[in-house]
C-alpha positions as CSV (number, residue, x, y, z in Angstrom):
1,M,5.2,5.1,80.6
2,P,4.4,8.9,80.7
3,K,2.1,10.0,78.1
4,S,4.6,12.5,76.6
5,I,7.2,9.8,75.9
6,F,4.5,7.7,74.3
7,L,3.3,10.5,71.9
8,L,6.9,11.0,70.9
9,R,7.5,7.4,70.0
10,I,4.4,7.6,67.6
11,V,5.5,10.7,65.9
12,V,9.1,9.4,65.5
13,F,7.5,6.1,63.9
14,C,5.4,8.0,61.5
15,L,8.3,10.0,60.3
16,A,10.5,7.1,59.8
17,G,7.8,5.3,57.8
18,S,7.2,8.2,55.5
19,L,11.1,8.5,54.7
20,T,11.0,4.8,53.4
21,I,7.9,5.5,51.2
22,L,8.9,8.9,49.6
23,P,11.9,7.6,47.8
24,S,9.9,4.7,46.1
25,L,7.3,7.4,45.1
26,A,9.8,9.6,43.7
27,D,11.5,6.6,41.7
28,A,8.1,5.9,40.4
29,A,7.5,9.4,39.3
30,S,11.0,10.1,37.9
31,P,10.9,11.0,34.3
32,T,14.3,9.2,33.9
33,S,12.6,5.6,34.5
34,P,12.9,3.3,31.5
35,T,9.6,3.1,29.2
36,K,9.3,0.8,26.2
37,K,8.6,2.6,23.1
38,P,6.9,0.6,20.3
39,K,9.3,-0.7,17.5
40,S,8.4,1.4,14.6
41,E,9.0,-0.3,10.9
42,E,12.0,1.1,9.2
43,P,11.4,3.6,6.6
44,V,11.7,2.4,2.9
45,D,12.9,4.5,0.0
46,P,9.8,5.3,-1.9
47,S,11.5,4.7,-5.3
48,I,11.8,0.8,-4.2
49,T,8.1,0.2,-3.9
50,F,5.1,0.9,-6.0
51,D,1.4,0.4,-5.5
52,W,0.1,3.2,-7.8
53,I,2.2,5.7,-9.9
54,H,1.4,9.5,-10.3
55,V,1.5,10.1,-14.0
56,D,0.6,13.0,-16.2
57,G,-1.9,11.3,-18.6
58,P,-4.4,8.4,-18.6
59,Y,-1.6,5.7,-18.4
60,I,-2.3,2.3,-16.6
61,A,-0.5,-0.9,-16.1
62,M,-2.2,-4.3,-16.5
63,T,-0.4,-7.1,-14.5
64,F,-1.2,-10.9,-14.3
65,D,0.4,-13.2,-11.8
66,D,1.1,-16.9,-11.1
67,G,1.6,-18.0,-14.7
68,P,2.4,-18.9,-17.1
69,S,-0.3,-21.3,-17.6
70,A,-0.1,-23.7,-20.6
71,K,-3.6,-23.6,-21.5
72,L,-4.8,-19.9,-20.6
73,T,-1.9,-17.6,-20.9
74,P,-1.6,-18.3,-24.8
75,K,-5.2,-17.1,-25.1
76,L,-4.5,-14.2,-23.1
77,L,-1.4,-13.3,-25.2
78,D,-3.7,-13.4,-28.2
79,L,-6.2,-11.0,-26.5
80,L,-3.4,-8.5,-25.7
81,A,-2.0,-8.8,-29.2
82,A,-5.4,-8.2,-30.7
83,H,-5.8,-4.8,-28.7
84,H,-2.2,-3.8,-29.0
85,I,-1.7,-3.9,-25.3
86,K,1.6,-4.6,-23.5
87,A,1.4,-6.1,-20.0
88,T,3.5,-7.2,-17.1
89,F,3.5,-10.9,-16.0
90,F,4.7,-11.9,-12.5
91,L,5.9,-15.3,-13.1
92,I,6.0,-18.3,-10.6
93,G,9.3,-19.9,-11.1
94,E,8.0,-23.4,-11.3
95,N,5.6,-22.5,-14.1
96,A,8.3,-20.6,-15.9
97,A,10.6,-23.4,-15.7
98,E,7.9,-25.7,-17.4
99,N,6.7,-23.4,-19.8
100,Q,9.7,-21.7,-21.2
101,E,8.4,-21.1,-24.7
102,I,5.5,-19.2,-23.2
103,V,7.8,-17.0,-21.1
104,A,9.9,-16.4,-24.4
105,R,6.7,-15.4,-26.3
106,E,5.7,-13.0,-23.5
107,A,9.1,-11.2,-23.7
108,R,9.3,-11.3,-27.6
109,E,5.9,-9.6,-28.0
110,G,6.8,-6.7,-25.7
111,H,5.5,-7.7,-22.4
112,E,7.3,-7.4,-19.3
113,V,8.2,-10.5,-17.4
114,A,9.0,-10.2,-13.5
115,N,9.7,-12.5,-10.6
116,H,6.9,-13.7,-8.3
117,S,8.8,-16.1,-6.3
118,W,9.5,-20.0,-7.1
119,S,6.5,-21.6,-5.2
120,H,4.4,-18.8,-3.7
121,P,5.3,-18.8,-0.1
122,N,4.7,-16.1,2.3
123,L,8.0,-14.1,2.2
124,A,7.4,-12.3,5.3
125,K,7.5,-15.5,7.3
126,M,10.8,-16.5,5.6
127,S,14.3,-16.4,6.4
128,E,16.6,-14.3,4.3
129,D,18.3,-17.6,2.8
130,G,14.9,-18.9,2.2
131,I,13.8,-15.8,0.2
132,R,17.0,-15.6,-1.6
133,A,16.6,-19.3,-2.8
134,Q,13.0,-18.5,-4.1
135,L,14.0,-15.4,-6.1
136,R,17.3,-16.6,-7.4
137,R,15.8,-20.0,-8.8
138,T,12.9,-17.8,-10.4
139,D,15.6,-15.3,-11.6
140,D,17.5,-18.1,-13.1
141,A,14.5,-19.8,-14.9
142,I,13.5,-16.3,-16.5
143,K,16.8,-15.6,-17.8
144,S,17.1,-19.1,-19.3
145,A,13.9,-18.2,-21.2
146,I,14.5,-14.6,-22.4
147,G,18.4,-14.1,-22.0
148,R,18.2,-11.4,-19.3
149,S,17.0,-11.2,-15.6
150,P,14.0,-9.4,-14.6
151,T,14.1,-5.9,-13.1
152,L,10.7,-6.3,-10.9
153,M,9.3,-8.6,-8.3
154,R,5.9,-9.1,-6.6
155,P,5.7,-10.8,-3.2
156,P,3.1,-13.4,-3.2
157,Y,-0.1,-12.1,-1.2
158,G,1.6,-8.7,-1.1
159,S,3.3,-9.8,2.1
160,I,6.7,-8.4,2.5
161,T,8.7,-6.5,5.5
162,A,10.3,-3.2,4.8
163,H,13.7,-4.7,5.8
164,Q,13.0,-7.3,3.2
165,K,12.3,-4.8,0.4
166,K,15.5,-3.0,1.1
167,W,18.0,-6.0,1.1
168,I,16.2,-7.4,-2.0
169,N,16.5,-4.3,-3.8
170,N,20.2,-4.0,-2.9
171,E,21.0,-7.7,-3.7
172,F,18.8,-8.3,-6.8
173,G,18.3,-4.6,-7.9
174,Y,14.5,-5.5,-7.9
175,K,11.8,-2.8,-7.6
176,V,8.7,-4.3,-5.5
177,V,5.5,-3.9,-7.2
178,L,2.2,-4.2,-5.4
179,W,-1.2,-3.0,-7.0
180,D,-4.2,-0.4,-6.1
181,V,-6.8,-2.4,-8.2
182,D,-7.7,-6.1,-7.0
183,P,-10.9,-7.7,-8.5
184,L,-10.3,-10.7,-6.3
185,D,-10.6,-12.8,-9.4
186,W,-8.9,-15.7,-7.5
187,R,-12.1,-16.2,-5.8
188,R,-13.5,-16.9,-9.2
189,P,-16.7,-14.4,-8.8
190,G,-17.5,-14.7,-12.7
191,S,-16.2,-12.7,-15.4
192,A,-18.7,-10.1,-15.3
193,V,-17.9,-9.1,-11.7
194,V,-14.4,-9.2,-12.4
195,C,-14.7,-6.8,-15.3
196,N,-17.0,-4.4,-13.2
197,R,-14.5,-4.2,-10.3
198,I,-11.6,-3.2,-12.6
199,V,-13.3,-0.7,-14.7
200,K,-14.9,0.7,-11.6
201,N,-11.9,1.1,-9.6
202,T,-9.1,2.1,-12.1
203,R,-7.6,5.6,-12.3
204,A,-4.7,7.2,-14.1
205,G,-1.3,5.6,-12.8
206,S,-3.4,2.4,-11.4
207,I,-1.5,-1.0,-11.3
208,I,-4.1,-3.5,-11.8
209,L,-3.7,-7.0,-10.3
210,A,-5.1,-10.1,-12.1
211,H,-4.1,-13.9,-12.5
212,D,-3.8,-15.6,-16.0
213,I,-4.4,-19.2,-14.1
214,H,-8.3,-18.8,-13.8
215,P,-10.6,-19.1,-16.7
216,G,-12.8,-16.5,-15.5
217,T,-10.3,-13.9,-15.6
218,I,-9.2,-14.8,-19.3
219,E,-13.0,-14.5,-20.0
220,A,-13.2,-11.1,-18.4
221,M,-10.6,-9.5,-20.3
222,P,-12.4,-8.5,-23.6
223,C,-14.7,-6.6,-21.3
224,V,-12.1,-5.3,-19.5
225,F,-9.7,-3.9,-22.3
226,K,-12.9,-2.6,-24.2
227,E,-14.4,-0.6,-21.4
228,L,-11.0,0.8,-20.1
229,E,-10.1,1.8,-23.7
230,E,-13.5,3.5,-24.1
231,K,-12.7,5.5,-20.8
232,G,-9.6,6.7,-22.7
233,F,-7.0,4.7,-20.8
234,K,-3.7,3.9,-22.5
235,F,-1.8,0.5,-21.2
236,A,1.9,0.3,-20.3
237,T,4.1,-2.1,-18.6
238,V,4.9,-1.2,-15.0
239,S,8.6,-0.2,-15.9
240,E,7.3,2.1,-18.6
241,L,4.8,3.7,-16.0
242,I,7.4,4.1,-13.5
243,A,9.5,5.9,-16.2
244,M,6.4,8.3,-16.6
245,Q,6.2,9.0,-12.9
246,T,5.8,12.7,-12.1
247,P,6.0,14.5,-8.7
248,L,2.8,14.7,-6.7
249,P,1.5,18.3,-6.6
250,P,2.0,20.0,-3.2
251,K,-1.1,20.4,-1.3
252,P,-2.4,23.9,-1.0
253,S,-1.8,25.5,2.3
254,P,-5.0,26.9,4.0
255,S,-5.4,30.4,3.5
256,P,-5.3,32.7,6.7
257,K,-8.6,34.0,8.2
258,P,-9.0,37.8,7.7
259,S,-8.2,39.4,10.9
260,V,-10.1,42.3,12.4
261,S,-8.1,45.5,13.7
262,P,-8.2,45.9,17.4
263,S,-9.4,49.6,16.9
264,L,-12.3,48.4,14.8
265,K,-13.2,45.9,17.4
266,S,-13.3,48.7,20.0
267,A,-15.1,51.1,17.8
268,A,-17.9,48.7,17.1
269,P,-21.1,49.4,19.2
270,P,-22.2,46.8,21.7
271,K,-25.2,44.6,20.6
272,A,-28.6,45.6,22.2
273,P,-30.3,42.8,24.4
274,P,-32.9,40.9,22.6
275,V,-36.3,42.0,23.3
276,R,-38.5,39.2,24.5
277,S,-42.0,39.2,23.4
278,T,-45.1,37.8,25.4
279,S,-47.1,37.0,22.4
280,P,-46.3,34.1,20.2
281,S,-44.5,34.9,16.7
282,P,-46.8,34.5,13.6
283,A,-44.8,31.6,12.4
284,T,-45.7,29.6,15.4
285,Q,-49.5,30.5,15.3
286,N,-52.0,27.8,14.0
């Protein structure tokens, strides 16, 4: 075979290979190739969910979960009455059904009664029908005791999705209440620790979480009430605190840096180069 024909075949073969590679490279670099975007959680109306509330004044809300307890909740109600404090109770439906008289007393003495599910499951892992049954049974138990349905709910463990917040609000009319002060009293660290954690972390507009089913929590409350009152805090139910809500003040915009006129920049004399000294400065001499 003549050498010229052999070289020509090699060139044709290389050109054919490059033509098959280029389209695939173009497809890989194409801006229209599909890319998966991370799924963002749907936005929730801020008027539905509360964990802290901006208020004008030293107002806070004391909340108690998982009761009522036949043994401990009446003692707590006596303490609240002695301090003229109104609290919010997020009730487990099973306990509310068994202690209707205590639920009635809570409402009669001016406290707020709210829904904390029937048996304390993780709502974020449940179907809509399962959640609906949990909330409806508790709503019925509360209504049976006080003659009206609650307007607030708190998800067990604070676990709830944005979608669940929206449909629960649409169907039941509940606002979803979380918290910003958690003394972890369910771990039973002792009444002194519970008191210190609450007093240390409470600020105006705080929603304080506690549980009226633990003896140490009830023992901590005289200290909590006394020290918070000495700091000037005033207690309200969660719904009262929500009614006091005021808009957050706008963040101050950063002030612009002063600009120097170009003419002044050009008029400034150039800096003289530094003069190097061959002898050490007095500050470095021993």
